[in-house]
C-alpha positions as CSV (number, residue, x, y, z in Angstrom):
1,M,11.2,2.4,8.7
2,L,9.2,-0.1,6.7
3,A,11.4,-3.0,8.1
4,R,10.8,-1.9,11.6
5,L,7.0,-1.8,11.0
6,L,7.0,-5.3,9.5
7,A,9.0,-6.6,12.4
8,R,6.0,-5.6,14.7
9,I,3.4,-7.7,12.8
10,A,3.7,-10.7,15.1
11,E,2.9,-8.6,18.2
12,R,-0.3,-7.2,16.7
13,T,-4.0,-8.3,16.9
14,V,-6.7,-7.3,14.5
15,I,-10.4,-8.0,15.1
16,V,-12.5,-8.7,12.0
17,L,-16.2,-8.2,12.5
18,G,-18.6,-9.0,9.6
19,D,-20.1,-11.5,7.3
20,I,-18.4,-14.9,7.5
21,M,-18.8,-16.9,4.3
22,L,-17.6,-20.1,2.8
23,D,-16.3,-20.4,-0.7
24,E,-16.9,-23.8,-2.1
25,Y,-15.2,-24.8,-5.4
26,V,-16.7,-27.9,-7.2
27,E,-14.2,-28.7,-9.9
28,G,-14.3,-31.1,-12.9
29,Q,-14.3,-31.3,-16.7
30,V,-16.9,-30.5,-19.2
31,L,-16.9,-33.1,-22.0
32,R,-20.5,-32.8,-23.4
33,I,-23.8,-31.0,-23.3
34,S,-26.7,-32.6,-21.5
35,P,-29.3,-34.3,-23.6
36,E,-32.0,-33.1,-21.2
37,A,-31.3,-29.3,-21.7
38,P,-28.7,-27.2,-23.5
39,I,-26.4,-27.1,-20.4
40,P,-22.8,-28.5,-19.9
41,V,-22.4,-31.7,-17.9
42,L,-19.7,-31.2,-15.4
43,H,-17.7,-34.5,-14.6
44,F,-16.8,-34.2,-10.9
45,S,-13.1,-34.3,-10.1
46,H,-12.8,-32.8,-6.5
47,A,-14.2,-30.1,-4.2
48,R,-12.5,-27.7,-1.8
49,T,-13.9,-25.1,0.6
50,V,-12.1,-22.0,1.9
51,L,-13.1,-19.0,4.1
52,G,-14.6,-16.1,2.2
53,G,-15.9,-12.7,3.1
54,A,-14.8,-11.6,6.5
55,G,-13.2,-15.1,6.9
56,N,-10.9,-14.3,4.0
57,V,-9.9,-11.0,5.6
58,M,-9.0,-12.9,8.8
59,A,-7.1,-15.5,6.8
60,N,-5.0,-12.8,5.1
61,I,-4.3,-11.1,8.4
62,A,-3.1,-14.4,9.9
63,A,-1.1,-15.2,6.7
64,L,0.8,-11.9,7.1
65,G,1.8,-13.0,10.7
66,A,-0.5,-11.0,12.9
67,R,-3.1,-12.5,15.3
68,A,-6.7,-12.4,13.9
69,I,-10.0,-12.7,15.8
70,L,-12.9,-13.3,13.5
71,I,-16.4,-12.3,14.9
72,G,-19.6,-13.0,13.0
73,V,-22.7,-15.3,12.8
74,V,-23.1,-18.8,11.5
75,G,-26.1,-21.0,11.1
76,D,-27.2,-24.0,13.1
77,D,-26.1,-26.3,10.2
78,V,-23.4,-28.5,9.0
79,A,-21.4,-25.7,7.4
80,G,-21.6,-23.6,10.6
81,S,-20.7,-26.3,13.1
82,G,-17.7,-27.5,11.1
83,L,-16.4,-24.1,10.2
84,G,-14.2,-23.7,13.3
85,A,-12.8,-27.2,13.2
86,K,-12.3,-27.5,9.4
87,Q,-11.6,-23.9,8.3
88,V,-10.2,-22.0,11.1
89,A,-8.3,-24.5,13.2
90,G,-5.6,-25.1,10.6
91,I,-4.8,-21.3,10.4
92,P,-2.1,-20.2,12.8
93,N,-2.8,-17.1,14.8
94,A,-6.5,-17.3,14.0
95,E,-9.4,-17.4,16.4
96,L,-13.1,-17.8,15.6
97,R,-15.7,-16.2,18.0
98,A,-18.9,-17.0,16.0
99,V,-22.4,-16.6,17.3
100,T,-24.9,-19.3,16.1
101,V,-28.3,-18.0,15.0
102,P,-30.9,-20.8,14.7
103,G,-32.9,-20.7,11.5
104,R,-30.3,-18.7,9.7
105,P,-28.0,-20.6,7.3
106,T,-24.3,-20.2,7.1
107,T,-23.6,-18.2,4.0
108,V,-22.1,-20.6,1.3
109,K,-21.2,-19.7,-2.2
110,T,-20.6,-22.8,-4.4
111,R,-18.8,-22.3,-7.6
112,F,-18.8,-25.0,-10.3
113,M,-15.6,-24.8,-12.2
114,S,-14.2,-26.4,-15.4
115,G,-10.6,-25.5,-15.5
116,S,-10.4,-21.7,-14.8
117,H,-13.9,-21.1,-16.1
118,Q,-16.9,-20.7,-13.8
119,I,-20.0,-22.5,-15.1
120,L,-22.5,-21.7,-12.3
121,R,-22.6,-20.2,-8.8
122,L,-25.1,-21.4,-6.1
123,D,-25.6,-19.1,-3.2
124,K,-27.1,-20.3,0.2
125,E,-27.8,-17.2,2.3
126,V,-30.2,-14.9,4.1
127,T,-29.3,-11.2,3.8
128,A,-31.8,-9.7,6.2
129,P,-30.3,-7.8,9.1
130,I,-29.8,-9.9,12.2
131,D,-32.3,-9.3,15.0
132,D,-31.5,-7.3,18.1
133,A,-30.9,-10.3,20.3
134,A,-28.2,-11.6,17.9
135,A,-26.8,-8.1,17.4
136,D,-26.4,-7.7,21.2
137,E,-24.7,-11.0,21.5
138,I,-22.3,-10.1,18.6
139,L,-21.5,-6.8,20.3
140,G,-20.9,-8.5,23.7
141,V,-18.3,-10.7,22.1
142,F,-16.8,-7.8,20.1
143,E,-16.5,-5.6,23.1
144,S,-14.9,-8.4,25.2
145,C,-12.1,-8.7,22.6
146,L,-11.4,-5.0,22.2
147,A,-8.7,-4.9,25.0
148,Q,-6.6,-7.3,23.0
149,A,-6.9,-5.4,19.7
150,D,-4.7,-3.0,17.8
151,A,-7.0,-2.4,14.8
152,V,-10.6,-3.4,13.8
153,V,-11.9,-4.3,10.3
154,L,-15.6,-4.1,9.6
155,S,-16.0,-6.5,6.7
156,D,-19.5,-5.9,5.2
157,Y,-20.8,-8.2,2.5
158,A,-24.4,-7.2,2.9
159,K,-25.4,-10.5,4.6
160,G,-26.9,-8.9,7.6
161,V,-24.3,-9.0,10.3
162,L,-23.4,-5.3,10.2
163,S,-26.8,-3.9,11.0
164,D,-27.3,-0.3,11.9
165,R,-27.2,-1.3,15.6
166,V,-24.0,-3.3,15.3
167,L,-22.2,-0.7,13.2
168,A,-23.0,2.3,15.4
169,R,-22.0,0.6,18.7
170,A,-18.9,-1.2,17.2
171,V,-17.5,2.0,15.7
172,A,-18.1,4.0,18.9
173,A,-16.5,1.3,21.2
174,A,-13.4,0.9,19.0
175,R,-12.8,4.6,18.4
176,A,-13.2,5.3,22.1
177,R,-10.2,3.0,22.6
178,G,-8.2,4.9,19.9
179,L,-8.2,2.0,17.6
180,P,-8.1,2.5,13.8
181,V,-11.3,1.2,12.2
182,I,-11.3,0.1,8.6
183,A,-14.8,-0.4,6.9
184,D,-15.2,-2.2,3.6
185,P,-18.6,-1.1,2.7
186,K,-21.6,-2.6,0.7
187,R,-24.3,-0.2,1.8
188,L,-26.0,2.2,-0.7
189,S,-25.4,5.0,1.8
190,F,-22.0,5.5,3.4
191,A,-23.7,7.3,6.3
192,A,-24.0,4.0,8.1
193,Y,-20.2,3.9,8.5
194,R,-20.0,7.3,10.2
195,N,-16.8,8.1,12.0
196,V,-14.6,5.1,10.8
197,S,-11.0,5.8,10.4
198,V,-10.9,4.6,6.8
199,L,-13.7,3.8,4.3
200,T,-12.5,1.4,1.4
201,P,-15.2,1.4,-1.3
202,N,-14.4,0.0,-4.8
203,E,-15.0,2.1,-7.9
204,M,-18.3,0.5,-8.6
205,E,-19.5,1.0,-5.0
206,V,-18.5,4.6,-4.8
207,A,-20.0,5.4,-8.2
208,K,-23.2,3.8,-7.2
209,T,-23.4,5.8,-4.0
210,T,-22.1,9.1,-5.1
211,G,-23.4,9.1,-8.7
212,I,-19.8,9.9,-10.0
213,E,-18.4,7.4,-12.5
214,V,-14.8,6.8,-11.6
215,L,-13.1,7.2,-15.0
216,S,-10.1,9.2,-14.1
217,N,-8.0,10.3,-11.1
218,A,-9.9,13.5,-10.9
219,A,-13.2,11.7,-10.8
220,A,-11.9,9.2,-8.3
221,E,-10.9,12.2,-6.0
222,A,-14.3,13.8,-6.5
223,A,-16.2,10.7,-5.7
224,G,-13.9,10.1,-2.7
225,R,-14.6,13.6,-1.3
226,V,-18.4,13.0,-1.5
227,A,-18.0,9.7,0.3
228,L,-15.8,11.5,2.9
229,T,-18.5,14.0,3.6
230,E,-21.3,11.5,3.8
231,S,-19.4,9.0,6.0
232,G,-17.6,11.5,8.3
233,A,-14.7,9.1,7.9
234,D,-11.1,10.3,8.5
235,A,-10.2,9.1,5.0
236,V,-11.5,7.3,2.0
237,L,-9.5,4.8,0.0
238,V,-11.1,4.1,-3.4
239,T,-9.9,0.8,-4.8
240,R,-9.9,1.1,-8.6
241,S,-8.9,-2.4,-9.9
242,R,-6.4,-2.0,-12.7
243,H,-6.1,1.7,-12.0
244,G,-4.8,1.3,-8.5
245,L,-5.9,3.3,-5.4
246,T,-7.0,6.8,-4.7
247,L,-6.6,8.1,-1.1
248,V,-8.6,11.1,-0.2
249,R,-8.4,13.0,3.2
250,P,-10.1,16.2,4.3
251,D,-6.9,18.2,4.1
252,G,-4.3,18.1,1.3
253,E,-4.2,16.6,-2.2
254,A,-5.4,13.1,-3.1
255,L,-2.8,10.4,-3.4
256,H,-3.1,8.2,-6.5
257,L,-1.3,4.9,-6.4
258,P,-1.0,2.9,-9.6
259,T,-1.8,-0.9,-9.5
260,E,1.1,-3.1,-8.4
261,A,-0.4,-6.2,-10.2
262,R,2.2,-7.9,-12.5
263,A,-0.4,-10.4,-13.9
264,V,-4.1,-10.8,-13.4
265,A,-5.5,-14.4,-12.9
266,D,-8.5,-13.6,-10.7
267,V,-9.6,-10.5,-8.9
268,S,-11.9,-12.3,-6.3
269,G,-10.6,-11.8,-2.8
270,A,-8.0,-9.1,-3.7
271,G,-10.1,-6.5,-1.9
272,D,-10.0,-8.6,1.3
273,T,-6.2,-8.8,1.0
274,L,-5.9,-5.1,0.6
275,V,-8.1,-4.3,3.5
276,A,-6.3,-6.9,5.7
277,T,-2.9,-5.6,4.9
278,L,-4.0,-2.0,5.4
279,A,-5.4,-3.0,8.9
280,V,-2.1,-4.8,9.8
281,M,0.0,-1.9,8.8
282,L,-2.1,0.6,10.7
283,A,-2.0,-1.7,13.7
284,C,1.8,-1.6,13.5
285,G,1.8,2.2,13.6
286,A,2.3,3.0,9.8
287,E,1.1,6.3,8.5
288,L,-2.0,5.9,6.2
289,P,-0.2,6.6,2.9
290,E,2.5,4.1,3.7
291,A,-0.1,1.6,4.8
292,A,-2.0,2.1,1.6
293,G,1.1,1.6,-0.4
294,V,1.9,-1.7,1.2
295,A,-1.7,-2.8,0.8
296,N,-1.6,-2.0,-2.8
297,V,1.5,-4.2,-3.3
298,A,-0.4,-7.1,-1.5
299,A,-3.4,-6.8,-3.6
300,G,-1.2,-6.9,-6.7
301,I,0.1,-10.3,-5.5
302,A,-3.5,-11.6,-4.8
303,V,-4.9,-10.9,-8.2
304,G,-2.1,-13.1,-9.6
305,K,-3.7,-16.1,-7.9
306,L,-6.8,-18.1,-8.9
307,G,-9.8,-18.0,-6.6
308,T,-10.0,-16.7,-3.1
309,A,-6.4,-16.6,-1.9
310,T,-4.2,-15.1,0.8
311,V,-0.9,-13.3,0.7
312,D,1.8,-14.3,3.3
313,Q,4.4,-12.1,4.8
314,A,7.3,-13.7,2.8
315,E,5.5,-13.0,-0.5
316,L,4.8,-9.4,0.6
317,V,8.4,-8.7,1.8
318,S,9.8,-10.2,-1.5
319,A,7.4,-7.9,-3.6
320,L,8.4,-4.9,-1.5
321,H,12.1,-5.6,-2.1
322,R,11.4,-5.9,-5.9
323,Q,9.4,-2.7,-5.7
324,E,12.3,-0.9,-3.8
325,L,14.8,-2.0,-6.4
326,L,12.5,-0.8,-9.2
327,A,12.0,2.5,-7.5
328,I,15.8,2.9,-7.2
329,D,16.1,2.4,-10.9
330,D,13.3,4.8,-11.6
331,K,15.1,7.6,-9.7
332,V,18.1,7.6,-12.1
333,V,17.0,9.6,-15.2
334,P,18.3,11.5,-18.1
335,L,17.8,15.4,-18.1
336,A,14.7,15.2,-20.4
337,V,12.8,12.9,-18.0
338,A,13.9,15.0,-15.0
339,L,12.5,18.1,-16.7
340,E,9.1,16.4,-17.2
341,K,9.1,15.3,-13.5
342,V,10.0,18.8,-12.4
343,A,7.4,20.4,-14.5
344,A,4.7,18.0,-13.0
345,W,5.9,18.8,-9.4
346,R,5.9,22.5,-10.1
347,R,2.2,22.2,-11.4
348,S,1.3,20.5,-8.2
349,G,3.0,23.3,-6.1
350,I,5.9,21.1,-5.0
351,R,9.2,23.0,-4.6
352,T,12.4,21.4,-5.7
353,G,15.9,21.5,-4.3
354,F,19.2,20.7,-6.0
355,T,22.7,19.7,-4.9
356,N,25.5,18.0,-6.7
357,G,28.9,16.2,-6.2
358,C,31.0,13.2,-7.2
359,F,29.7,11.1,-4.2
360,D,32.5,8.6,-4.8
361,L,32.3,7.2,-1.2
362,I,29.1,8.0,0.7
363,H,29.9,9.0,4.3
364,P,27.9,10.4,7.2
365,G,28.6,13.9,6.1
366,H,26.9,13.3,2.8
367,V,24.0,11.6,4.4
368,R,23.3,14.3,6.8
369,L,23.7,17.1,4.2
370,L,21.1,15.4,2.0
371,A,18.7,14.7,4.9
372,K,18.9,18.4,5.9
373,A,18.5,19.6,2.3
374,R,15.3,17.3,1.8
375,T,13.7,18.9,4.9
376,R,13.8,22.3,3.1
377,C,12.1,21.2,-0.1
378,G,9.4,18.9,-1.5
379,R,11.7,17.1,-3.8
380,L,15.5,16.8,-3.8
381,I,17.5,16.3,-7.1
382,V,21.1,15.3,-7.0
383,G,23.4,16.1,-9.9
384,L,26.1,13.4,-10.2
385,N,29.4,13.8,-12.1
386,T,30.0,11.2,-14.7
387,D,33.2,9.1,-14.5
388,A,34.9,11.3,-17.2
389,S,34.0,14.4,-15.3
390,V,35.3,13.0,-12.0
391,R,38.6,12.1,-13.6
392,R,39.0,15.6,-14.9
393,L,38.4,17.0,-11.5
394,K,40.0,14.4,-9.2
395,G,42.8,12.8,-11.3
396,S,43.2,9.5,-13.1
397,T,42.8,7.3,-10.0
398,R,39.3,8.6,-9.4
399,P,36.4,7.6,-9.3
400,L,36.7,4.6,-7.1
401,Q,33.2,3.5,-8.1
402,S,31.7,3.7,-11.5
403,E,29.0,6.2,-12.3
404,T,26.4,3.4,-12.4
405,A,27.4,2.2,-8.9
406,R,27.4,5.7,-7.5
407,A,24.0,6.6,-9.1
408,T,22.5,3.3,-7.6
409,V,23.8,4.1,-4.1
410,M,22.6,7.7,-4.3
411,A,19.1,6.7,-5.6
412,S,18.8,4.2,-2.7
413,M,18.8,7.0,-0.2
414,G,15.4,8.1,1.1
415,A,16.2,11.8,1.0
416,V,16.9,11.7,-2.8
417,D,14.1,11.9,-5.3
418,L,16.0,12.1,-8.6
419,V,19.5,11.5,-9.7
420,V,20.8,13.1,-13.0
421,L,24.3,12.5,-14.3
422,F,26.2,15.4,-15.9
423,D,29.4,15.2,-18.0
424,E,30.6,18.9,-17.7
425,D,33.0,20.1,-15.1
426,T,30.2,22.0,-13.3
427,P,26.5,21.5,-12.9
428,L,25.7,25.0,-14.3
429,E,23.9,23.8,-17.4
430,L,21.9,21.3,-15.3
431,I,21.0,24.0,-12.8
432,E,19.9,26.4,-15.5
433,A,17.7,23.7,-17.1
434,L,16.1,22.5,-13.9
435,R,15.6,25.9,-12.4
436,P,15.4,24.6,-8.7
437,D,13.7,26.5,-6.0
438,F,16.6,25.8,-3.7
439,L,20.3,25.2,-4.4
440,F,22.0,23.4,-1.5
441,K,25.8,23.4,-0.7
442,G,28.0,22.8,2.2
443,A,28.8,25.9,4.3
444,D,32.5,25.3,3.7
445,Y,31.8,27.1,0.4
446,R,31.3,30.9,0.3
447,L,28.2,32.1,-1.6
448,D,30.3,33.5,-4.4
449,Q,31.9,30.1,-4.9
450,V,28.6,28.2,-5.4
451,V,28.2,27.4,-9.1
452,G,24.7,28.3,-10.3
453,A,24.0,30.6,-7.4
454,D,23.3,33.5,-9.7
455,A,21.0,31.5,-12.0
456,V,18.9,30.2,-9.1
457,A,18.6,33.7,-7.5
458,A,17.6,35.2,-10.9
459,G,14.7,32.7,-11.0
460,G,13.5,33.7,-7.7
461,G,15.1,30.8,-5.8
462,R,17.4,30.6,-2.8
463,V,20.9,29.3,-2.2
464,V,21.1,27.5,1.2
465,L,24.5,26.7,2.8
466,I,24.4,23.7,5.1
467,D,26.9,23.3,7.9
468,P,29.1,20.2,6.9
469,E,29.6,17.3,9.3
470,A,33.1,17.8,10.8
471,G,35.8,15.1,10.3
472,F,34.5,13.6,7.0
473,S,36.0,13.8,3.6
474,T,36.1,11.3,0.7
475,T,39.6,12.4,-0.3
476,A,40.9,11.9,3.4
477,I,39.2,8.4,3.5
478,V,40.9,7.5,0.2
479,R,44.3,8.5,1.6
480,R,43.8,6.6,4.9
481,M,42.7,3.4,3.1
482,N,45.4,3.6,0.4
483,L,42.9,2.3,-2.1
484,P,43.9,1.0,-5.6
485,A,44.0,3.4,-8.4
486,E,41.7,1.7,-10.8
487,P,37.9,2.4,-10.6
488,V,35.8,-0.5,-9.2
489,A,32.9,-1.4,-11.5
C-alpha cells in the first residue's frame, strides 16, 4: 500500500501559502576576541542563502518529487527580486507566485557561524499583518491555483502574510474543493485556523496556547484535545521533538509515535520537513495515521542534517525500508515480551487473536487465513513451531526453512502483529499463557480437534474456524517439487 502511495507523488501538486523567508549563513572562523569590545571576531570564509519558512516547506515538497507552488509576499528589494531567479529556479517542480509589497522588506535571517556554532543572528523583517489590498492580491493568486492542487499547507511564521482575512478565505476556498489543509500555527490562539484538516503545533506552541505543559503522552493528548476544540480542526498533530508525535482526533484514542531520529545535528527546519511530507502523503491519498508515520520518519532524517535542509524521496524510501526491516525484527519476540505486549493491548481494550502452525512454505491458503483472522481481532499473534518441533511432527526432512527464516517471513506479513516460537508438540502452553480472545484454525479441523479450545473458552474467548483455501497444502507442494531433504538456512 505504501509503495503505491509513494508512486503517486510525481502526479501530485501542493500549494504552500505563508511567510517566505531567506536563511543566510555567513561562515568563518573565530581566532580572537575584538580589542574594541569583548566579542568574537569572525574571519569570513563564505556565505550561502537557502529558502526558509514557507520556502523550506516548498523545497521539501519538491525534493520528495511532488510539484510545489509557493505563494507569499516579498519586498521591493534585492532579496525579493532575486529570490525567484536565485533560490527557486534551481529547484525542480517548484513554482514561485510571490506578491511584491512596496515598503515591506523580504524577511531575511542571517546567521553568523563558526563551525557548527551560531555566534549571532540578524533578522530583517516586518511582522505586522499585510494590508487588505495585499491580502486580496495574495488570495487572488491562491484561488487561481486551487484547481491544480491536491493539498494545501498554511505555513505561518508570524510574519504577517497569514492575516485573519487571508486565513479565513483560504481555508474556506480549499475545503470547498475537498482539499486537505494543513496549518503549521504560530498564533497564540488556534481559533484563527478554524476548520483546517490538520493543525500541527509543536510542544511549546501548544503549551503556550492551552496552558498544558507537554511532559508526557497523557499531557500531549490533553493539550491536543484543547487545541482540537479551539481550532475546530479535523485533527491535531502535536510535534514533540525527541518524544515524537501525538495525533489527536475527535473520535478514538490518541496515537503516539516515538521519534525516528537516529542522530540529532540540528532541529531547525525539521518541522517544515514534517509538514511537507504530511501534505504530500495526504495529497497521495494516505490515511492520516499513515501519513503522520511517514512524516515522522522524514523529520527524523532532517534533524540529522546541519542547518535548514530538505529530505528527498530516495532518502525517505531508504529510511522506510530500514524501518520496515526493524519492524519485522521487533515482531519476533520471546514469550515474556509477548506477555507484556498482550497485557498492554488488553489495558487499551484491544482484543487479541491467536493461530499457529509450522508455516514451512507460505502459500495463498496461509495468506488468506491470516488476513481473515486479522479482520476479527485487534492484534494477531502467530505461534510458530521451532525446527525441533517440526521435525518431530513432520519427519527428518522437514522443515525446509529454518525457524529464523520462517519467523522472518511470517513477521513480514501485514496481518501478523507478533510471532512467538514454541518448542512443544502443541501450542497449548502458549495459548494458556497468552489467553487470547480468539483462537483461529482452519475449518478442516473439528472443534474438538483444536488444541487450546477449552482453555480459550474457559477464559471467555471464542474459537473461530475459517474456511481453508481449496487446493493448497505445504505437504502437497513439497511432494510435487521433490525438494531436498536437508533444511535450507
